[in-house]
Each structure stands twice: as C-alpha cells, then as structure tokens.
C-alpha positions in Angstrom: 75.9 184.0 241.7 79.4 183.9 242.5 80.9 187.9 242.3 84.0 186.7 239.7 81.4 185.0 237.6 79.6 188.2 237.5 82.5 190.5 237.2 83.3 188.3 234.0 79.7 189.0 232.3 79.4 192.4 233.5 83.0 193.8 232.6 81.9 196.0 230.1 78.7 197.2 231.4 79.6 199.0 234.9 80.0 202.9 234.3 82.9 204.4 236.3 80.4 207.2 238.1 78.4 204.4 239.5 81.4 203.0 241.8 81.5 206.0 243.4 77.9 206.3 244.3 77.0 202.8 244.7 77.7 199.6 246.5 77.0 196.2 245.3 75.4 194.0 247.9 74.4 190.8 245.7 74.5 189.2 242.2 71.6 187.2 240.5 70.9 185.0 237.6 68.6 182.6 235.9 69.4 179.0 235.9 70.6 179.3 232.4 72.5 182.5 233.0 70.0 184.1 230.4 69.5 187.4 232.1 71.5 188.8 235.2 70.5 190.8 238.5 72.4 193.2 240.6 71.4 194.5 243.9 72.9 198.0 245.0 73.0 200.4 248.1 72.8 203.9 246.7 75.7 205.3 249.5 74.5 208.9 248.9 70.9 208.2 249.9 71.4 205.0 252.0 68.8 203.3 249.8 68.6 200.2 247.4 67.7 199.3 243.8 67.8 196.6 241.4 69.5 196.2 237.7 68.4 193.7 235.1 70.6 192.8 232.4 70.2 190.6 229.0 72.4 190.1 226.1 72.2 192.4 223.4 72.2 191.6 220.1 76.0 191.2 219.5 76.3 189.2 222.8 76.9 191.7 225.8 75.1 191.7 228.8 73.7 195.3 229.3 71.4 196.9 231.4 67.3 196.5 230.3 65.3 197.3 233.4 66.2 198.8 237.0 64.1 200.1 240.5 65.6 202.3 242.4 65.1 204.2 246.0 63.7 201.0 247.9 64.2 201.6 251.3 65.5 198.0 252.6 67.6 195.4 250.6 65.3 192.3 251.3 62.4 193.9 249.5 64.8 194.9 246.9 66.1 191.4 246.6 62.5 190.0 246.4 61.6 192.5 243.5 64.5 191.8 241.7 64.0 188.0 241.8 60.6 188.7 240.6 61.7 190.5 237.4 64.1 187.6 236.9 60.9 185.4 237.0 59.1 187.6 234.6 61.6 187.5 232.2 62.1 183.6 232.2 58.3 183.3 231.8 58.0 185.7 228.9 61.3 183.9 227.4 62.0 186.6 224.6 65.3 187.3 225.3 66.6 188.7 221.9 63.8 191.4 222.6 64.7 192.1 226.0 68.1 192.9 225.2 67.7 194.7 222.2 69.3 198.2 222.8 68.8 199.7 219.2 72.5 200.4 218.9 74.1 197.1 218.0 75.7 196.4 214.6 73.4 193.7 212.8 75.5 190.8 213.4 76.9 188.6 216.6 80.7 188.9 217.4 82.1 185.6 218.0 86.0 185.6 217.7 86.1 181.8 217.6 84.0 181.0 214.8 86.4 180.2 212.1 85.1 180.9 208.5 83.3 178.0 206.9 86.2 176.2 204.8 89.1 177.7 206.4 91.8 174.7 206.8 93.6 174.4 210.0 96.9 175.2 209.3 95.9 178.8 207.7 95.2 179.8 211.3 97.7 181.4 213.7 99.3 178.5 215.9 98.0 179.8 219.2 94.5 180.4 218.0 94.5 176.8 216.8 95.7 175.8 220.6 93.1 178.0 222.0 90.3 177.0 220.0 90.9 173.1 219.5 92.4 172.4 222.8 89.9 171.1 225.5 92.1 172.3 228.0 91.3 176.0 226.8 87.7 175.7 227.9 88.1 178.6 230.4 89.9 180.9 228.0 87.2 180.6 225.5 84.4 181.5 227.8 86.2 184.4 228.8 86.8 185.7 225.2 83.1 185.2 224.7 82.3 187.9 227.1 84.9 190.2 226.2 85.7 190.4 222.6 82.3 191.5 221.7 83.0 194.7 223.6 86.0 195.4 221.1 85.4 193.6 218.0 82.7 195.7 216.6 84.9 198.6 216.1 87.7 197.1 214.0 86.5 195.0 210.8 89.5 193.1 211.0 90.0 192.6 214.7 88.3 188.7 214.3 90.5 187.7 211.4 93.8 189.2 212.7 92.9 187.4 216.0 92.4 184.2 214.0 95.4 184.4 211.5 98.0 186.8 211.8 98.1 188.9 215.0 97.1 186.7 217.3 99.3 188.4 220.0 98.8 191.8 219.5 95.0 191.3 219.8 95.3 189.2 223.0 97.2 192.2 224.3 94.6 194.6 223.7 91.9 192.5 225.1 93.8 192.0 228.4 94.3 195.5 228.6 90.9 196.6 227.8 89.8 193.7 230.5 92.5 195.1 233.3 91.6 198.8 232.7 88.0 198.3 233.0 88.4 196.3 236.1 90.5 199.4 237.4 87.1 201.3 237.0 87.6 203.2 233.7 85.1 203.7 231.0 87.2 202.7 227.8 86.4 203.9 224.2 88.2 203.1 220.9 89.1 206.0 218.8 90.7 205.5 215.6 94.1 206.4 217.3 95.4 205.6 219.7 93.7 202.4 220.6 91.9 203.2 224.0 90.6 206.5 225.5 90.1 205.9 229.2 87.8 208.2 231.7 86.5 208.3 235.0 85.2 211.4 236.6 88.1 213.9 236.9 90.2 211.5 234.9 91.0 210.9 231.1 94.1 209.8 229.3 94.7 207.7 226.2 96.5 204.2 225.6 98.5 203.0 222.5 99.0 199.2 222.7 102.5 197.8 221.3 104.3 194.3 221.5 107.6 193.0 220.9 107.7 190.5 217.9 110.3 187.9 217.0 112.9 189.6 214.5 112.9 188.3 211.1 116.1 190.2 209.7 119.1 192.2 211.0 121.6 191.2 213.7 118.5 190.8 216.1 117.4 187.9 214.0 120.1 186.1 215.7 118.5 185.6 219.2 120.9 184.5 221.9 120.2 181.3 223.7 121.5 182.2 227.1 122.6 179.1 229.6 124.6 180.5 232.3 124.1 183.3 234.7 126.6 185.4 232.8 125.0 184.7 229.5 121.5 185.7 230.9 122.9 189.0 232.4 124.2 189.8 229.0 121.1 189.2 227.3 119.0 191.5 229.3 121.4 194.2 229.7 121.9 194.4 225.9 119.5 192.3 223.3 116.2 192.9 225.1 116.5 196.5 225.8 117.2 196.6 221.8 113.7 194.6 221.5 112.0 196.7 223.8 113.5 200.1 222.5 112.6 198.9 218.7 108.9 198.8 219.5 108.9 201.8 221.7 110.5 204.1 219.6 108.5 203.1 216.7 105.4 204.5 218.5 107.2 207.5 219.8 108.1 208.5 216.1 105.1 207.3 214.3 103.2 210.1 212.3 100.0 209.9 210.7 99.3 211.3 207.2 98.8 215.0 208.6 102.3 214.4 210.5 100.7 214.2 213.7 101.9 211.9 216.7 99.6 209.8 218.8 99.3 212.3 221.7 98.2 215.1 219.1 95.2 213.4 217.5 91.6 213.5 218.4 90.8 213.0 221.6 94.3 212.2 223.2 95.1 216.1 222.3 96.1 217.7 225.7 95.7 214.6 227.5 98.1 212.1 229.3 99.3 209.4 226.9 100.7 206.1 227.6 102.3 203.5 225.8 101.5 199.8 226.7 104.1 197.3 225.8 104.1 193.4 225.8 106.9 191.0 225.0 106.3 188.2 222.6 109.3 187.8 221.1 109.3 184.4 221.6 106.5 182.3 221.2 104.7 181.1 224.4 101.3 180.2 223.1 101.9 176.4 223.2 104.0 173.9 225.2 107.3 176.2 225.4 107.9 178.6 227.9 107.2 182.3 226.5 109.7 185.4 226.5 107.6 187.2 229.1 108.5 185.0 231.8 111.8 186.3 232.3 112.6 189.3 230.2 110.5 192.0 232.4 113.8 192.9 234.0 115.1 194.2 231.1 112.5 197.1 231.0 113.3 199.4 233.7 116.9 199.7 233.2 116.3 200.8 229.4 113.4 203.0 230.4 115.2 205.0 233.3 118.9 204.6 231.7 120.0 203.4 234.9 120.9 199.8 236.5 120.3 198.7 240.0 123.2 198.0 242.1 122.8 196.6 245.8 124.8 195.5 248.9 124.3 194.1 252.3 125.8 196.5 255.1 125.3 195.2 258.7 122.1 193.0 257.6 120.3 196.1 255.6 120.1 195.9 251.9 121.7 199.0 250.4 120.0 199.8 247.0 121.4 202.5 244.7 120.7 203.4 240.7 123.9 203.7 238.9 123.9 205.5 235.4 124.0 202.8 232.7 125.8 202.7 229.7 124.1 202.0 225.8 123.3 198.7 224.9 125.2 196.9 222.5 124.5 193.4 220.7 127.1 192.7 217.9 127.2 195.7 215.3 124.1 197.5 217.1 124.3 200.2 219.7 121.1 201.5 221.3 121.2 204.3 223.5 119.9 203.6 227.1 117.2 205.9 228.5 114.2 206.0 226.7 112.6 208.4 228.6 115.7 210.8 228.0 114.9 210.7 224.1 113.8 213.5 222.0 109.9 213.7 222.2 109.5 211.0 225.1 108.3 213.8 227.4 105.0 213.5 225.6 104.6 210.0 227.0 103.6 210.0 230.3 104.4 206.6 231.1 105.0 203.0 229.8 102.6 200.4 231.0 103.8 196.7 231.2 102.5 193.3 232.1 104.0 189.6 231.7 100.5 188.2 231.8 98.7 189.0 228.8 98.7 185.4 227.8 96.4 182.6 227.3 97.3 181.3 231.0 95.8 184.4 232.3 92.8 184.2 230.1 92.3 180.6 231.4 93.1 181.3 235.2 90.5 184.3 235.1 88.0 181.8 233.4 88.3 179.5 236.2 87.9 182.2 239.0 84.7 182.7 237.3 83.7 179.1 237.5 84.2 177.8 234.0 86.4 174.9 235.3 86.6 171.7 233.1 85.4 168.5 235.3 88.3 166.5 233.7 91.2 169.1 234.4 93.2 170.6 236.8 95.2 173.7 236.7 98.1 174.9 239.1 100.1 177.9 238.9 103.8 178.3 240.3 106.2 181.3 240.3 107.8 183.9 242.3 105.6 186.7 244.5 107.2 189.6 245.7 109.1 189.4 248.9 107.8 192.3 251.6 111.0 192.1 253.6 112.6 195.3 252.8 116.1 193.6 253.0 114.7 190.6 250.7 117.1 190.1 247.6 115.2 187.0 246.4 111.5 186.6 245.9 109.1 184.3 247.7 108.1 181.1 245.5 104.9 179.7 245.4 102.6 176.7 244.2 98.8 176.9 244.2 95.9 175.1 242.6 93.4 176.8 240.3 89.9 176.7 241.2 89.8 175.9 244.6 86.8 177.7 246.6 89.5 180.2 248.0 91.3 181.1 245.0 91.0 184.5 243.6 92.8 186.4 240.8 92.4 190.0 239.3 93.2 191.0 235.8 95.4 193.6 237.3 97.4 191.7 239.5 100.6 191.6 237.2 100.1 195.2 235.7 103.2 197.6 236.2 103.3 201.3 235.4 106.7 203.2 234.9 106.1 206.7 235.2 107.9 209.4 233.0 109.8 211.6 235.3 110.1 214.2 232.2 106.5 213.9 231.3 104.6 217.1 230.2 101.7 215.3 231.2 102.3 213.5 234.3 99.6 210.8 235.6 98.6 210.6 239.4 99.5 208.0 241.3 96.5 207.6 243.0 94.7 207.1 239.4 95.9 203.3 239.8 95.5 202.2 243.3 96.4 198.7 243.8 98.9 198.7 241.0 102.8 198.4 241.1 104.0 201.8 240.1 107.4 202.6 239.4 109.4 206.1 239.4 112.7 207.6 239.2 112.9 210.7 241.8 116.2 212.2 242.8 118.5 209.8 241.1 116.5 206.7 242.8 114.4 204.4 242.0 111.0 204.1 243.7 108.4 201.3 243.7 104.9 201.3 245.2 103.7 197.4 245.1 100.6 195.6 246.5 101.3 193.0 248.9 101.5 189.3 247.3 102.3 191.0 243.7 103.2 187.9 241.4 106.6 188.6 239.6 106.5 185.8 237.2 104.3 182.7 236.9 103.8 179.6 234.9 100.7 177.4 234.5 100.3 173.8 234.4 97.1 172.3 232.8 96.5 168.6 233.7 94.1 166.9 231.5 92.7 163.3 231.6 92.6 161.4 228.3 91.1 157.9 228.9 93.5 156.3 231.4 96.3 158.9 230.6 97.2 162.6 231.9 98.5 165.0 229.6 100.6 167.9 231.0 101.1 171.2 229.8 102.8 173.9 231.1 102.4 177.7 229.6 
C-alpha cells in the first residue's frame, strides 16, 4: 500500500511514543481495504513486529491485533499477510474492529438528514457534497471526521449548515498536528490538547469571518498596488485583531481565560487563526490567498523595510503605527496587548481549504479518472538576496507528487510569552520570531507561500474548469 494512503487511513491511530522507538517498514491491506497492516522495526531492540488494523464502530482504523519480537523482516511480512488472510476468510470485520469504547452510531459528516432541502445547506458544503470533482476531499473527510465529531454533538450539523469554514479549519488543524506527531484530545475548552513525550500545549481555533455591520462591513476592493498596500496595512489587521482579541479577552462563567481552564492551566497556549472573511469555497478566489502578509506586522507591531546595497538585501524592522480604517482605529502589536503574554504563539495557515483536502486526497490515491488537478502559486525563494518568490505550476496526482498537511503551517512565536514553546517542537514548519528588534524566520525549503488549485473535469464532450 502507498505510504500516503496508509497515512490518511491511520492518521488518528499512531501514538506519539511509537515514533520514537519504531520505524515503519511497509504498509499493507486486503484488496478491498477492510483491514490494514503495518510492519515495524523496533529501533531499541532491532527486531520486528506487525500490527493489524480494522475499522471500529464509528469508522476509525484502530489496532486489533499485533505480534512483536520477530527476528527478521521477511518473516514478519509473511506472518502479517497470513493474519490479513485470516481476517478476510473470517469476514467478520465489524466484530474484529469493535473496541468497546465507541459511541453507538457511525459518524458521517457528509450524510445529510433525510428531507433536508439543498438550499438549507451551507453553500460550501453543497459544493463539497455535490461536485464530482470533490471526490478526493470527500474521501479525506470520511477518515478524519470520525476522530473529531463524536466529542461534539453539534459538529456535523454545524459543518453542514452554518459553520462550515470553522469546522473545516478545526479538521485541518487536527490533521496537521497529528501529522506532526502529537496525540490530540478535545477538552471542553480550549479546542485541542496536544501531547508528545515531554511536550504538552493547548490550541484554541478561531477564524476571521465576514463583517455584517460596522465600518468593516464596507469591504475595500483594492485594484492598484497602492490600494492593496493600504488594505493590508489597515483593514486586514483589524479583521485579524477582532478575532484574536475576542479570544484573548473571553472568559467562562467562572471568569477564567482559555489558558486557565482545566488541562490548559500551566501549559503553553496557542491561538490558531485562519482568514475566511471572503468566500473561497467555490469558483472565486478566497481571502486567504493574499491576506496573510498583514498578520506579521500586526502581531509584532513592526513592518519590514528593505533595500539592496551593493547587491545585498538589507532588511530591517520598523515600528509600525496604529491601523486606521474610516472611523475605526486599532492599536498595532497584538503581542504587546495586556494579557497577550499568556499566548505562547499564533498558528496560521492559508491552506485550511477544500483545495487542500482535495490535494491530500489525491496524494492518498483518490484521483477521479475523469478529472485532472493542477496547482499554481509561489514558493519561498531560497536566495538570501531574493525579493520575489519562485512561481510554480504542477500537476497533482503524478507518481512523484507529494504533499503534507503541515507544508503551509506558520507559527508566530510571542517574544513576551510567559510559557514559550520551543522551536524544536515543530521541526520542518515555518516559524517566525522577533528577537533584538529583528524579524527572524526559519522555514523549510520549497515552502509554499500561496497557491490556487485548478480542477478540470470532463462532462461529456465538454471540460469544466474550477479554480479554488
């Protein structure tokens, strides 16, 4: 079985300590993918073992059998294949997968209640559920949603009817931090408690939504470079600031902030934000394609200026001024606000979109035969003197195509944090710091700064193109 496909099926299954003591050697399944198999090498004892996985009552692949301490890999593979054959011969997959701790009903975020009129559904959910080209993302939701939905009775209905973007963002975050190696539980608040050996922190998710009243409801329509600069300097920091300060100042009925509640107390606390202030679920370009450059100046209260001197790029951080839009004024520097020292970092990604879920589904092998998918955008330029990114265009689904959930993740460390998080917690992820009055960014090679995905589907003799 292809590693990327197994990774999707087993995304919620791996436990963080196993990554430290074992190496995955090969991945297996029966022809109909009713059971999965994994061969591992114990890196401590240098012997081998296998695991068998089957779906539990609510559809999650979980371990149902295993064998360890086998002295060679070839024998381990043989024994695993025999165990898979036995499971297929017995054909009682429901009993095999029963863990005894599931809820009594399967979770399917795509199953619309009987009698629901299409116009009642969130427009982005309709696109997801009804468009043939969205088959890859539907395949991904089938695997991810059961891990989150059982803890929240409103999850499915909110995803389908009113809060599609927010729930999409939560599923993206869950998948990303699971991929990064963290075990995740869902306390009442904050949204996620992430653990790994020697590591524990909490995350609260929030989104930038469209403004329906006040001066921000009058959305600018920048058409020139000067208008875009003004838009990113003033309007967008207000949008980010509104969502972030709302979470910063929120108290529960007992007067506790997020970082003071339950398992979050005493641990680093992160706010994760995504920009959905303009629709992007269908044929139009969503807001997060271009607004992320407004976040760094707002968080650190500085803007970046640069110049070329003798062929060398000179970059400096300059103290910013407050953000003003019409009659509204917002103080710059979120990390300098009272109470913000309790937020260890801000997490951001411009990839918590349906397009991302489509691409991850295709990477896992869920490519419709009558569709093609292309990605275009800009990658980080590795030249230290570069002032422009590197454009790219690639077909999704080719044999050599790879993509990871965390590719576009960015972490903005708070220089004033009471409980800072270490840089080594998030290897391979773009991280931003503000040290000694300077911007410092650590980023993996070929990081995608922004992209769009084109879906081309054959409809009879015609082609339909959708760019998202």
